[in-house]
DSSP file (Angstrom, degrees, kcal/mol; ACC not computed):
  #  RESIDUE AA STRUCTURE BP1 BP2  ACC     N-H-->O    O-->H-N    N-H-->O    O-->H-N    TCO  KAPPA ALPHA  PHI   PSI    X-CA   Y-CA   Z-CA
    1    1 A M              0   0    0      0, 0.0    11,-1.3     0, 0.0     2,-0.4   0.000 360.0 360.0 360.0 145.6  -14.6    5.6   -4.6
    2    2 A S  E     -A   11   0A   0      9,-0.2     2,-0.4   120,-0.0    11,-0.0  -0.973 360.0-168.2-127.6 141.5  -14.0    8.7   -2.5
    3    3 A H  E     -A   10   0A   0      7,-1.8     7,-3.4    -2,-0.4     2,-0.2  -0.947  24.5-120.0-123.5 148.2  -13.0    9.1    1.0
    4    4 A S  E     +A    9   0A   0     -2,-0.4     2,-0.2     5,-0.2   110,-0.0  -0.584  29.9 173.5 -91.8 152.3  -13.1   12.3    2.9
    5    5 A C        -     0   0    0      3,-0.6   109,-0.1    -2,-0.2    -1,-0.0  -0.514  56.8 -60.0-130.6-156.7  -10.2   14.1    4.6
    6    6 A D  S    S+     0   0    0     -2,-0.2   108,-0.1     1,-0.1    -2,-0.0   0.817 126.4  18.3 -64.4 -32.5   -9.9   17.5    6.3
    7    7 A T  S    S-     0   0    0      1,-0.4    -1,-0.1   106,-0.2   107,-0.1   0.883 122.9 -16.9-108.8 -59.7  -10.9   19.6    3.3
    8    8 A A  S    S-     0   0    0     -5,-0.1    -3,-0.6     1,-0.0    -1,-0.4  -0.925  81.9 -66.6-146.0 165.7  -12.7   17.8    0.5
    9    9 A P  E     -A    4   0A   0      0, 0.0    -5,-0.2     0, 0.0    -7,-0.0  -0.301  47.2-139.4 -57.2 140.4  -13.4   14.3   -0.8
   10   10 A V  E     -A    3   0A   0     -7,-3.4    -7,-1.8   104,-0.1     2,-1.2  -0.915  13.3-129.0-106.0 122.2  -10.2   12.6   -2.0
   11   11 A P  E     -A    2   0A   0      0, 0.0    57,-0.5     0, 0.0     2,-0.4  -0.564  31.9-178.9 -77.9  97.2  -10.7   10.6   -5.2
   12   12 A V        +     0   0    0    -11,-1.3     2,-0.3    -2,-1.2    55,-0.2  -0.758   3.8 175.7 -93.1 139.6   -9.1    7.2   -4.5
   13   13 A R  E     -B   66   0B   0     53,-2.4    53,-3.1    -2,-0.4     2,-0.3  -0.965  36.5 -98.6-140.3 159.4   -9.1    4.6   -7.2
   14   14 A R  E     -B   65   0B   0     -2,-0.3    51,-0.3    51,-0.2     2,-0.0  -0.603  48.1-110.9 -75.3 135.4   -7.8    1.1   -7.7
   15   15 A A        -     0   0    0     49,-3.0    49,-0.2    -2,-0.3    -1,-0.1  -0.331  32.2-154.7 -66.8 148.4   -4.5    1.1   -9.7
   16   16 A T    >   -     0   0    0     -3,-0.0     3,-2.0     1,-0.0     4,-0.2  -0.698  35.3 -95.9-116.3 169.4   -4.5   -0.3  -13.2
   17   17 A P  G >  S+     0   0    0      0, 0.0     3,-1.6     0, 0.0     4,-0.2   0.816 122.7  64.7 -56.6 -29.1   -1.7   -1.8  -15.3
   18   18 A E  G 3  S+     0   0    0      1,-0.3     3,-0.3     2,-0.1     4,-0.2   0.698  96.9  57.3 -67.6 -17.4   -1.3    1.6  -16.9
   19   19 A D  G <> S+     0   0    0     -3,-2.0     4,-2.7     1,-0.2     3,-0.4   0.451  75.1 105.1 -87.9  -1.6   -0.2    2.9  -13.5
   20   20 A A  H <> S+     0   0    0     -3,-1.6     4,-2.3     1,-0.3     5,-0.2   0.853  77.7  48.6 -55.1 -44.4    2.7    0.4  -13.1
   21   21 A E  H  > S+     0   0    0     -3,-0.3     4,-2.0    -4,-0.2    -1,-0.3   0.909 114.9  45.7 -64.1 -40.1    5.5    2.8  -13.8
   22   22 A E  H  > S+     0   0    0     -3,-0.4     4,-2.7    -4,-0.2     5,-0.2   0.855 109.0  56.0 -70.5 -34.7    4.1    5.3  -11.3
   23   23 A V  H  X S+     0   0    0     -4,-2.7     4,-2.2     1,-0.2    -2,-0.2   0.929 110.0  46.1 -60.2 -44.3    3.5    2.6   -8.7
   24   24 A L  H  X S+     0   0    0     -4,-2.3     4,-2.1    -5,-0.2    -2,-0.2   0.889 110.5  53.5 -66.0 -38.6    7.2    1.7   -9.0
   25   25 A R  H  X S+     0   0    0     -4,-2.0     4,-1.8     1,-0.2    -2,-0.2   0.940 112.1  43.8 -61.5 -46.5    8.2    5.3   -8.7
   26   26 A L  H  X S+     0   0    0     -4,-2.7     4,-2.2     2,-0.2    -1,-0.2   0.845 109.2  56.9 -70.6 -31.2    6.2    5.8   -5.5
   27   27 A R  H  X S+     0   0    0     -4,-2.2     4,-2.9    -5,-0.2    -1,-0.2   0.917 106.8  50.5 -60.9 -40.1    7.5    2.5   -4.1
   28   28 A Q  H  X S+     0   0    0     -4,-2.1     4,-2.9     2,-0.2     5,-0.2   0.881 106.0  55.1 -65.1 -37.2   11.0    3.9   -4.7
   29   29 A V  H  X S+     0   0    0     -4,-1.8     4,-1.9     2,-0.2    -1,-0.2   0.936 111.6  44.9 -57.6 -46.0    9.9    7.1   -2.8
   30   30 A M  H  X S+     0   0    0     -4,-2.2     4,-2.4     2,-0.2     5,-0.4   0.937 113.3  49.4 -63.7 -47.5    8.9    4.8    0.1
   31   31 A I  H  X S+     0   0    0     -4,-2.9     4,-2.7     1,-0.2     6,-0.5   0.929 112.5  47.9 -58.2 -46.6   12.1    2.7    0.0
   32   32 A D  H  X S+     0   0    0     -4,-2.9     4,-0.8     1,-0.2    -1,-0.2   0.848 114.4  45.9 -65.8 -33.9   14.3    5.8   -0.1
   33   33 A S  H  < S+     0   0    0     -4,-1.9    -1,-0.2    -5,-0.2    -2,-0.2   0.844 122.3  34.0 -79.5 -32.2   12.5    7.4    2.8
   34   34 A V  H  < S+     0   0    0     -4,-2.4    -2,-0.2    -5,-0.2    -3,-0.2   0.878 131.4  26.9 -88.9 -41.4   12.4    4.4    5.1
   35   35 A F  H  < S-     0   0    0     -4,-2.7    -3,-0.2    -5,-0.4    -2,-0.1   0.419  90.8-129.8-106.8   0.6   15.6    2.6    4.2
   36   36 A A     <  -     0   0    0     -4,-0.8    -4,-0.2    -5,-0.4    -3,-0.1   0.917  45.7-178.0  48.1  47.1   17.8    5.5    3.1
   37   37 A A        -     0   0    0     -6,-0.5    -1,-0.1    -9,-0.1    -9,-0.0  -0.048  42.5-100.7 -69.6 175.8   18.6    3.4    0.0
   38   38 A D        -     0   0    0      1,-0.1    -1,-0.1     2,-0.1    -6,-0.0   0.480  51.4-116.1 -79.7  -0.7   21.0    4.5   -2.7
   39   39 A G        +     0   0    0      1,-0.2     2,-0.2   -11,-0.1    -1,-0.1   0.572  56.3 163.3  79.5   8.3   18.1    5.5   -4.9
   40   40 A S        -     0   0    0      1,-0.1    -1,-0.2     2,-0.0     3,-0.2  -0.406  21.0-179.6 -64.8 130.6   18.9    2.9   -7.5
   41   41 A T    >>  +     0   0    0     -2,-0.2     3,-1.6     1,-0.1     4,-0.5   0.142  47.7 114.6-113.5  16.5   16.0    2.3   -9.9
   42   42 A D  T 34 S+     0   0    0      1,-0.3     4,-0.5     2,-0.2     3,-0.4   0.809  73.8  57.2 -56.7 -31.2   17.8   -0.4  -12.0
   43   43 A W  T 3> S+     0   0    0      1,-0.2     4,-1.9    -3,-0.2    -1,-0.3   0.660  85.3  82.1 -76.4 -16.9   15.3   -3.0  -10.8
   44   44 A H  H <> S+     0   0    0     -3,-1.6     4,-1.9     1,-0.2    -1,-0.2   0.906  87.9  52.0 -58.1 -46.1   12.3   -1.1  -12.1
   45   45 A A  H  X S+     0   0    0     -4,-0.5     4,-0.5    -3,-0.4    -1,-0.2   0.900 112.4  45.8 -60.0 -41.2   12.6   -2.3  -15.7
   46   46 A E  H  4 S+     0   0    0     -4,-0.5     4,-0.4     1,-0.2    -1,-0.2   0.832 116.1  46.3 -70.0 -32.1   12.7   -5.9  -14.6
   47   47 A S  H  X S+     0   0    0     -4,-1.9     4,-2.4     1,-0.2     3,-0.3   0.724  91.1  83.5 -81.5 -23.5    9.8   -5.5  -12.1
   48   48 A L  H  X S+     0   0    0     -4,-1.9     4,-2.6     1,-0.2     5,-0.2   0.855  88.3  49.9 -54.7 -46.0    7.5   -3.6  -14.5
   49   49 A T  H  X S+     0   0    0     -4,-0.5     4,-2.3    -3,-0.2    -1,-0.2   0.909 112.7  47.6 -61.5 -42.9    6.0   -6.7  -16.3
   50   50 A T  H  > S+     0   0    0     -4,-0.4     4,-2.6    -3,-0.3    -2,-0.2   0.923 111.9  49.2 -65.5 -44.3    5.2   -8.4  -13.0
   51   51 A V  H  X S+     0   0    0     -4,-2.4     4,-2.6     2,-0.2     5,-0.2   0.926 111.3  49.7 -62.4 -44.5    3.6   -5.3  -11.5
   52   52 A R  H  X S+     0   0    0     -4,-2.6     4,-1.6    -5,-0.2    -1,-0.2   0.930 112.1  48.2 -58.6 -45.5    1.5   -4.8  -14.7
   53   53 A R  H  X S+     0   0    0     -4,-2.3     4,-0.8     1,-0.2    -2,-0.2   0.912 112.7  47.8 -62.7 -43.4    0.4   -8.4  -14.6
   54   54 A R  H >< S+     0   0    0     -4,-2.6     3,-0.7     1,-0.2    -1,-0.2   0.895 111.1  50.3 -65.9 -40.1   -0.5   -8.2  -10.9
   55   55 A L  H 3< S+     0   0    0     -4,-2.6    -1,-0.2     1,-0.2    -2,-0.2   0.795 107.3  55.8 -67.8 -27.5   -2.5   -5.0  -11.3
   56   56 A A  H 3< S+     0   0    0     -4,-1.6     2,-1.4    -5,-0.2    -1,-0.2   0.689  85.9  88.3 -76.9 -18.7   -4.4   -6.5  -14.2
   57   57 A D    X<  -     0   0    0     -4,-0.8     3,-1.7    -3,-0.7     5,-0.2  -0.647  54.7-179.1 -86.7  90.1   -5.6   -9.5  -12.1
   58   58 A A  T 3  S+     0   0    0     -2,-1.4    -1,-0.2     1,-0.3    -2,-0.0   0.719  82.9  44.2 -63.5 -22.3   -8.8   -8.0  -10.5
   59   59 A D  T 3  S+     0   0    0     -3,-0.1    -1,-0.3     2,-0.0    -2,-0.1   0.292  94.1 110.2-104.8   9.2   -9.4  -11.3   -8.6
   60   60 A G  S <  S-     0   0    0     -3,-1.7    -6,-0.0    -6,-0.2    -5,-0.0  -0.084  80.8-108.0 -79.4-179.4   -5.8  -11.7   -7.4
   61   61 A E  S    S+     0   0    0     22,-0.1    23,-2.0    23,-0.1     2,-0.4   0.408  95.5  77.8 -89.7   0.2   -4.4  -11.4   -3.9
   62   62 A F  E     + C   0  83B   0     -5,-0.2     2,-0.3    21,-0.2    21,-0.2  -0.909  53.8 164.4-114.1 138.9   -2.5   -8.1   -4.7
   63   63 A V  E     - C   0  82B   0     19,-2.4    19,-2.6    -2,-0.4     2,-0.4  -0.993  16.6-163.4-148.6 151.1   -4.2   -4.7   -4.9
   64   64 A A  E     - C   0  81B   0     -2,-0.3   -49,-3.0    17,-0.2     2,-0.4  -0.999   5.6-158.0-134.3 139.8   -3.0   -1.0   -5.0
   65   65 A F  E     +BC  14  80B   0     15,-2.9    15,-2.0    -2,-0.4     2,-0.3  -0.950  21.0 178.1-115.8 139.7   -5.1    2.1   -4.4
   66   66 A V  E     -BC  13  79B   0    -53,-3.1   -53,-2.4    -2,-0.4     2,-0.4  -0.859  26.7-142.2-137.6 165.0   -3.9    5.4   -5.7
   67   67 A I  E     - C   0  78B   0     11,-1.6    10,-3.4    -2,-0.3    11,-1.4  -0.999  29.9-122.8-128.9 130.0   -4.7    9.1   -6.0
   68   68 A D  E     - C   0  76B   0    -57,-0.5     8,-0.3    -2,-0.4    -2,-0.0  -0.436  33.6-102.2 -70.4 144.5   -3.8   10.9   -9.2
   69   69 A H        -     0   0    0      6,-3.2     6,-0.2     3,-0.4     3,-0.2  -0.515  27.2-140.5 -66.6 128.9   -1.6   14.0   -8.8
   70   70 A P  S    S+     0   0    0      0, 0.0    -1,-0.1     0, 0.0    -2,-0.1   0.720  95.7  27.9 -68.2 -20.4   -3.9   17.0   -9.0
   71   71 A R  S    S+     0   0    0      1,-0.2    -2,-0.1     4,-0.0    -3,-0.0   0.479 113.4  61.2-119.8  -5.1   -1.4   19.1  -11.1
   72   72 A R  S >  S-     0   0    0     -3,-0.2     3,-1.7     3,-0.2    -3,-0.4  -0.791  76.3-144.4-126.9  90.4    0.6   16.6  -13.0
   73   73 A P  T 3  S+     0   0    0      0, 0.0     3,-0.1     0, 0.0    -2,-0.0  -0.193  86.5  23.7 -53.5 139.6   -1.5   14.4  -15.4
   74   74 A G  T 3  S+     0   0    0      1,-0.3     2,-0.4    -5,-0.1   -52,-0.1   0.495 104.7 103.9  82.9   3.5   -0.3   10.9  -15.7
   75   75 A T    <   -     0   0    0     -3,-1.7    -6,-3.2    -6,-0.2     2,-0.3  -0.909  65.9-131.5-119.0 145.2    1.4   11.1  -12.3
   76   76 A L  E     -C   68   0B   0     -2,-0.4    -8,-0.3    -8,-0.3     3,-0.1  -0.744  10.0-165.9 -95.8 144.3    0.3    9.6   -9.0
   77   77 A A  E    S+     0   0B   0    -10,-3.4    30,-3.2    -2,-0.3     2,-0.3   0.755  74.6  11.2 -92.9 -31.8    0.2   11.6   -5.8
   78   78 A A  E     -CD  67 106B   0    -11,-1.4   -11,-1.6    28,-0.3     2,-0.3  -0.990  58.7-168.8-151.1 155.5   -0.2    8.6   -3.4
   79   79 A L  E     +CD  66 105B   0     26,-2.7    26,-2.7    -2,-0.3     2,-0.3  -0.998   6.9 177.8-145.9 138.9    0.0    4.8   -3.3
   80   80 A V  E     -C   65   0B   0    -15,-2.0   -15,-2.9    -2,-0.3     2,-0.3  -0.972  14.2-174.2-137.5 131.4   -1.0    2.1   -0.9
   81   81 A A  E     +CD  64 102B   0     21,-2.0    21,-2.9    -2,-0.3     2,-0.3  -0.912   6.1 169.6-125.1 153.3   -0.5   -1.6   -1.8
   82   82 A G  E     -CD  63 101B   0    -19,-2.6   -19,-2.4    -2,-0.3     2,-0.3  -0.987  16.0-151.2-155.9 163.7   -1.5   -4.8    0.0
   83   83 A T  E     -CD  62 100B   0     17,-2.2    17,-2.3    -2,-0.3     2,-0.6  -0.955  16.2-133.5-134.8 154.6   -1.7   -8.5   -0.4
   84   84 A V  E     - D   0  99B   0    -23,-2.0     2,-0.3    -2,-0.3    15,-0.2  -0.960  31.0-169.2-104.8 123.6   -3.8  -11.3    1.1
   85   85 A E  E     - D   0  98B   0     13,-3.4    13,-2.3    -2,-0.6     2,-0.5  -0.772  15.4-127.5-111.3 157.7   -1.7  -14.2    2.1
   86   86 A Y  E     + D   0  97B   0     -2,-0.3     2,-0.3    11,-0.2    11,-0.2  -0.903  27.3 169.6-109.2 132.4   -2.7  -17.7    3.2
   87   87 A R        -     0   0    0      9,-2.8     3,-0.1    -2,-0.5     2,-0.0  -0.946  50.4 -88.1-126.9 151.9   -1.6  -19.4    6.4
   88   88 A I        -     0   0    0     -2,-0.3     8,-0.1     1,-0.1     7,-0.1  -0.410  62.4 -98.7 -57.8 136.8   -3.0  -22.6    7.7
   89   89 A G        +     0   0    0      5,-0.4     2,-0.3     6,-0.1    -1,-0.1   0.058  45.8 174.5 -58.5 166.9   -6.0  -21.6    9.8
   90   90 A R  B >   -F   93   0C   0      3,-1.3     3,-2.2    -3,-0.1     6,-0.2  -0.915  47.8 -51.3-157.9 176.7   -6.1  -21.3   13.5
   91   91 A A  T 3  S+     0   0    0     -2,-0.3     0, 0.0     1,-0.3     0, 0.0  -0.390 129.6  18.2 -59.0 132.8   -8.5  -20.2   16.3
   92   92 A G  T 3  S+     0   0    0     -2,-0.1    -1,-0.3    -3,-0.0    -3,-0.0   0.240 132.4  48.2  86.9 -13.7   -9.8  -16.7   15.3
   93   93 A N  B X   +F   90   0C   0     -3,-2.2     3,-1.5     1,-0.0    -3,-1.3  -0.383  60.2 163.5-152.9  65.1   -8.7  -17.2   11.7
   94   94 A P  T 3  S+     0   0    0      0, 0.0    -5,-0.4     0, 0.0    -3,-0.1   0.725  78.5  51.7 -64.1 -21.4  -10.0  -20.6   10.5
   95   95 A H  T 3  S-     0   0    0     36,-0.1    -8,-0.1    -7,-0.1    -6,-0.1   0.506 103.9-129.7 -94.6  -4.4   -9.5  -19.7    6.8
   96   96 A G    <   +     0   0    0     -3,-1.5    -9,-2.8     1,-0.2     2,-0.4   0.700  49.0 156.3  71.9  20.2   -5.9  -18.6    7.3
   97   97 A K  E     +D   86   0B   0    -11,-0.2     2,-0.4    34,-0.2    37,-0.4  -0.668  14.6 177.7 -84.7 134.5   -6.2  -15.2    5.5
   98   98 A L  E     -D   85   0B   0    -13,-2.3   -13,-3.4    -2,-0.4     2,-0.3  -0.996  17.1-145.3-135.8 128.1   -3.7  -12.5    6.5
   99   99 A G  E     -De  84 135B   0     35,-2.8    37,-2.8    -2,-0.4     2,-0.4  -0.674  11.4-166.2 -90.8 147.9   -3.5   -9.0    5.0
  100  100 A H  E     -De  83 136B   0    -17,-2.3   -17,-2.2    -2,-0.3     2,-0.4  -0.989   4.7-156.6-136.0 127.6   -0.2   -7.3    4.6
  101  101 A V  E     +De  82 137B   0     35,-2.6    37,-0.5    -2,-0.4     2,-0.3  -0.839  25.5 152.3-101.3 136.6    0.1   -3.5    3.8
  102  102 A F  E     +D   81   0B   0    -21,-2.9   -21,-2.0    -2,-0.4     3,-0.1  -0.961  43.9  41.9-153.2 169.9    3.2   -2.2    2.1
  103  103 A S  E     +     0   0B   0     -2,-0.3     2,-0.8     1,-0.2    -1,-0.1   0.899  57.6 171.8  55.1  48.5    4.4    0.6   -0.1
  104  104 A V  E     +     0   0B   0    -24,-0.2     2,-0.4    -3,-0.1   -24,-0.2  -0.803  19.1 156.9 -83.1 114.0    2.5    3.4    1.5
  105  105 A A  E     -D   79   0B   0    -26,-2.7   -26,-2.7    -2,-0.8     2,-0.4  -1.000  31.3-166.5-147.1 141.8    3.9    6.4   -0.2
  106  106 A T  E     -D   78   0B   0     -2,-0.4   -28,-0.3   -28,-0.2     5,-0.1  -0.994  39.1-104.5-126.3 135.6    2.9   10.0   -1.0
  107  107 A D    >   -     0   0    0    -30,-3.2     3,-2.8    -2,-0.4     4,-0.3  -0.334  37.2-119.2 -53.3 133.5    4.7   12.2   -3.5
  108  108 A P  G >  S+     0   0    0      0, 0.0     3,-0.9     0, 0.0    -1,-0.1   0.813 112.4  52.4 -51.7 -34.6    6.8   14.6   -1.4
  109  109 A D  G 3  S+     0   0    0      1,-0.2    -2,-0.1   -32,-0.0   -32,-0.0   0.468 109.4  51.0 -82.4   1.9    5.0   17.7   -2.8
  110  110 A Q  G X  S+     0   0    0     -3,-2.8     3,-0.5   -33,-0.2     5,-0.3   0.222  79.6 126.2-120.5  13.2    1.6   16.2   -2.0
  111  111 A R  T <   +     0   0    0     -3,-0.9   -33,-0.0    -4,-0.3    -4,-0.0  -0.308  60.0  34.6 -73.3 157.7    2.0   15.3    1.7
  112  112 A R  T 3  S+     0   0    0      1,-0.0    -1,-0.2    -2,-0.0     0, 0.0   0.764  84.4 104.8  70.4  29.7   -0.3   16.4    4.4
  113  113 A H  S <  S-     0   0    0     -3,-0.5  -106,-0.2  -107,-0.0    -2,-0.1   0.317  97.2-104.9-113.6   3.9   -3.5   16.3    2.3
  114  114 A G  S  > S+     0   0    0   -109,-0.1     4,-2.3  -108,-0.1     5,-0.2   0.601  81.5 130.3  83.7  11.4   -4.9   13.1    3.8
  115  115 A Y  H  > S+     0   0    0     -5,-0.3     4,-2.5     2,-0.2     5,-0.2   0.921  70.1  47.8 -67.9 -45.1   -4.0   11.1    0.7
  116  116 A A  H  > S+     0   0    0      1,-0.2     4,-2.7     2,-0.2    -1,-0.2   0.920 113.6  49.3 -62.9 -42.1   -2.3    8.2    2.6
  117  117 A R  H  > S+     0   0    0      2,-0.2     4,-2.7     1,-0.2    -2,-0.2   0.931 111.1  49.2 -61.2 -46.3   -5.2    8.0    5.0
  118  118 A A  H  X S+     0   0    0     -4,-2.3     4,-1.8     1,-0.2    -2,-0.2   0.910 113.7  45.8 -61.8 -42.7   -7.8    7.9    2.1
  119  119 A C  H  X S+     0   0    0     -4,-2.5     4,-2.4     2,-0.2    -1,-0.2   0.905 112.3  51.4 -66.6 -41.0   -5.8    5.2    0.3
  120  120 A M  H  X S+     0   0    0     -4,-2.7     4,-2.9    -5,-0.2    -2,-0.2   0.911 108.0  52.1 -62.3 -41.9   -5.4    3.2    3.5
  121  121 A E  H  X S+     0   0    0     -4,-2.7     4,-2.1     1,-0.2    -1,-0.2   0.899 110.0  49.0 -62.2 -39.7   -9.2    3.4    4.2
  122  122 A A  H  X S+     0   0    0     -4,-1.8     4,-2.0     2,-0.2    -1,-0.2   0.915 112.5  48.2 -64.0 -42.8   -9.9    2.1    0.7
  123  123 A L  H  X S+     0   0    0     -4,-2.4     4,-2.6     2,-0.2    -2,-0.2   0.911 110.0  51.2 -64.5 -42.7   -7.4   -0.8    1.2
  124  124 A L  H  X S+     0   0    0     -4,-2.9     4,-2.3     1,-0.2    -1,-0.2   0.893 108.9  51.9 -62.7 -38.9   -8.9   -1.6    4.6
  125  125 A D  H  X S+     0   0    0     -4,-2.1     4,-2.2    -5,-0.2    -1,-0.2   0.914 109.6  50.0 -60.3 -42.6  -12.3   -1.8    3.0
  126  126 A W  H  X S+     0   0    0     -4,-2.0     4,-1.6     2,-0.2    -2,-0.2   0.915 108.7  51.5 -63.4 -43.8  -10.9   -4.1    0.3
  127  127 A F  H  <>S+     0   0    0     -4,-2.6     5,-2.2     1,-0.2     4,-0.4   0.919 109.1  50.9 -59.5 -42.7   -9.4   -6.4    3.0
  128  128 A R  H ><5S+     0   0    0     -4,-2.3     3,-1.5     1,-0.2    -2,-0.2   0.925 108.1  52.1 -59.7 -44.0  -12.8   -6.5    4.8
  129  129 A E  H 3<5S+     0   0    0     -4,-2.2    -1,-0.2     1,-0.3    -2,-0.2   0.808 107.5  53.5 -61.6 -29.8  -14.5   -7.5    1.5
  130  130 A Q  T 3<5S-     0   0    0     -4,-1.6    -1,-0.3    -3,-0.2    -2,-0.2   0.497 116.7-115.3 -82.4  -5.1  -11.9  -10.3    1.2
  131  131 A G  T < 5 +     0   0    0     -3,-1.5   -34,-0.2    -4,-0.4    -3,-0.2   0.795  56.5 162.4  75.6  28.5  -12.8  -11.6    4.6
  132  132 A V      < -     0   0    0     -5,-2.2    -1,-0.2     1,-0.1   -34,-0.1  -0.725  23.3-167.7 -85.2 120.5   -9.4  -10.9    6.1
  133  133 A P        +     0   0    0      0, 0.0     2,-0.3     0, 0.0    -1,-0.1   0.697  68.5  22.7 -85.2 -18.4   -9.5  -10.8    9.9
  134  134 A S        -     0   0    0    -37,-0.4   -35,-2.8    -7,-0.1     2,-0.4  -0.998  61.8-158.3-149.7 152.5   -6.1   -9.3   10.6
  135  135 A I  E     -e   99   0B   0     -2,-0.3     2,-0.3   -37,-0.2   -35,-0.2  -0.992   6.3-159.4-135.0 133.9   -3.6   -7.1    8.8
  136  136 A D  E     +e  100   0B   0    -37,-2.8   -35,-2.6    -2,-0.4     2,-0.3  -0.803  16.1 162.7-109.5 153.6    0.1   -6.6    9.4
  137  137 A L  E     -e  101   0B   0     -2,-0.3     2,-0.5   -37,-0.2   -35,-0.1  -0.971  36.6-119.9-158.0 162.0    2.3   -3.7    8.3
  138  138 A N        -     0   0    0    -37,-0.5     2,-0.5    -2,-0.3    -2,-0.0  -0.945  34.3-154.6-105.5 126.4    5.7   -2.3    9.1
  139  139 A A        -     0   0    0     -2,-0.5     2,-0.1     3,-0.0    -2,-0.0  -0.860   8.6-143.2-109.5 132.1    5.5    1.3   10.3
  140  140 A S     >  -     0   0    0     -2,-0.5     4,-1.6     1,-0.1     3,-0.2  -0.486  34.7-109.6 -75.8 160.7    8.0    4.1   10.2
  141  141 A A  T  4 S+     0   0    0      1,-0.2     3,-0.1     2,-0.2    -1,-0.1   0.885 120.2  53.6 -59.8 -37.9    8.1    6.4   13.2
  142  142 A E  T  4 S+     0   0    0      1,-0.2     4,-0.3     2,-0.1    -1,-0.2   0.864 114.6  39.5 -65.2 -36.8    6.7    9.2   10.9
  143  143 A A  T >> S+     0   0    0     -3,-0.2     4,-1.8     1,-0.2     3,-0.7   0.622  89.8  91.2 -90.2 -13.7    3.7    7.0    9.8
  144  144 A E  H 3X S+     0   0    0     -4,-1.6     4,-2.8     1,-0.2     5,-0.2   0.858  81.7  56.3 -55.1 -40.9    2.9    5.3   13.1
  145  145 A P  H 3> S+     0   0    0      0, 0.0     4,-2.1     0, 0.0    -1,-0.2   0.894 107.0  50.7 -59.7 -37.8    0.4    8.0   14.2
  146  146 A L  H <> S+     0   0    0     -3,-0.7     4,-0.9    -4,-0.3    -2,-0.2   0.956 113.3  44.4 -61.0 -49.9   -1.7    7.4   11.0
  147  147 A Y  H ><>S+     0   0    0     -4,-1.8     5,-2.4     1,-0.2     3,-0.6   0.893 111.7  52.7 -64.7 -39.9   -1.7    3.7   11.5
  148  148 A A  H ><5S+     0   0    0     -4,-2.8     3,-1.5     1,-0.2    -1,-0.2   0.894 105.5  55.0 -61.8 -39.2   -2.6    4.0   15.2
  149  149 A S  H 3<5S+     0   0    0     -4,-2.1    -1,-0.2     1,-0.3    -2,-0.2   0.733 106.1  52.8 -67.5 -20.3   -5.5    6.3   14.3
  150  150 A L  T <<5S-     0   0    0     -4,-0.9    -1,-0.3    -3,-0.6    -2,-0.2   0.441 129.9 -95.4 -91.8  -1.9   -6.8    3.5   12.0
  151  151 A G  T < 5S+     0   0    0     -3,-1.5    -3,-0.2    -4,-0.3     2,-0.1   0.411  75.6 142.3 106.4  -1.7   -6.6    0.9   14.8
  152  152 A F      < -     0   0    0     -5,-2.4     2,-0.3    -6,-0.1    -1,-0.3  -0.468  28.9-166.6 -72.1 144.8   -3.2   -0.7   14.3
  153  153 A V        -     0   0    0     -2,-0.1     2,-0.1     0, 0.0    -5,-0.0  -0.959  26.2-102.0-130.3 150.3   -1.2   -1.6   17.4
  154  154 A R        -     0   0    0     -2,-0.3     0, 0.0     1,-0.0     0, 0.0  -0.406  39.2-164.5 -66.0 145.4    2.4   -2.6   17.9
  155  155 A K        -     0   0    0     -2,-0.1     2,-0.3     0, 0.0    -1,-0.0  -0.955  30.9 -98.1-130.2 151.5    3.0   -6.3   18.4
  156  156 A P        -     0   0    0      0, 0.0     0, 0.0     0, 0.0     0, 0.0  -0.549  44.0-148.8 -66.1 131.1    6.0   -8.2   19.6
  157  157 A D        +     0   0    0     -2,-0.3    -3,-0.0     1,-0.1     0, 0.0  -0.865  28.5 174.5-115.0 104.4    7.7   -9.4   16.5
  158  158 A P        +     0   0    0      0, 0.0    -1,-0.1     0, 0.0     0, 0.0   0.159  36.0 146.6 -88.2  21.4    9.6  -12.7   16.5
  159  159 A S        -     0   0    0      1,-0.0     2,-0.3     2,-0.0    -2,-0.1  -0.200  24.6-177.6 -62.3 146.4   10.3  -12.4   12.8
  160  160 A M        -     0   0    0      2,-0.0     2,-0.4     0, 0.0    -1,-0.0  -0.937   8.2-154.6-134.5 158.8   13.4  -13.7   11.2
  161  161 A R        -     0   0    0     -2,-0.3     2,-0.5     2,-0.0    -2,-0.0  -0.997  10.5-162.7-140.4 143.7   14.5  -13.5    7.6
  162  162 A L        -     0   0    0     -2,-0.4     2,-0.5     0, 0.0    -2,-0.0  -0.995  13.7-160.6-120.3 123.2   16.8  -15.5    5.3
  163  163 A N              0   0    0     -2,-0.5    -2,-0.0     1,-0.1     0, 0.0  -0.891 360.0 360.0-104.5 134.3   17.9  -13.8    2.1
  164  164 A F              0   0    0     -2,-0.5    -1,-0.1     0, 0.0     0, 0.0   0.405 360.0 360.0 -96.2 360.0   19.3  -15.9   -0.8
């Protein structure tokens, strides 16, 4: 599938199990840019099997869309991942489907080419095909204009978290 950006069509494709290491690399790019983490990649080896299995499940609730790096074969330039989660239904969402976007990342040397937008558009199309009526994401200040241009709006967030 291709989506257009400012210059030419951008070749977006669904990630495959063979992309798992690059998916983890770009997830780390996102983590490091948003959370100013220590850059530790020790967890990648443990996560790799799970990511490969999830990418292999074409009918699963997890999907990633990617763009190959134009100058580095075997490397990804951009990544967007998302999941469909289930909540007990309610008015406006009787089937309880909720989309969640995460790991939106572009290789630092490939930014400002429309890659994140093209991947997001592919992911939003996938969510529509899944019958998902609403999608949540956490936006960095830098990425908020992109999401706003796609129709996302800030919401009051009463979220809480417990870590074990």
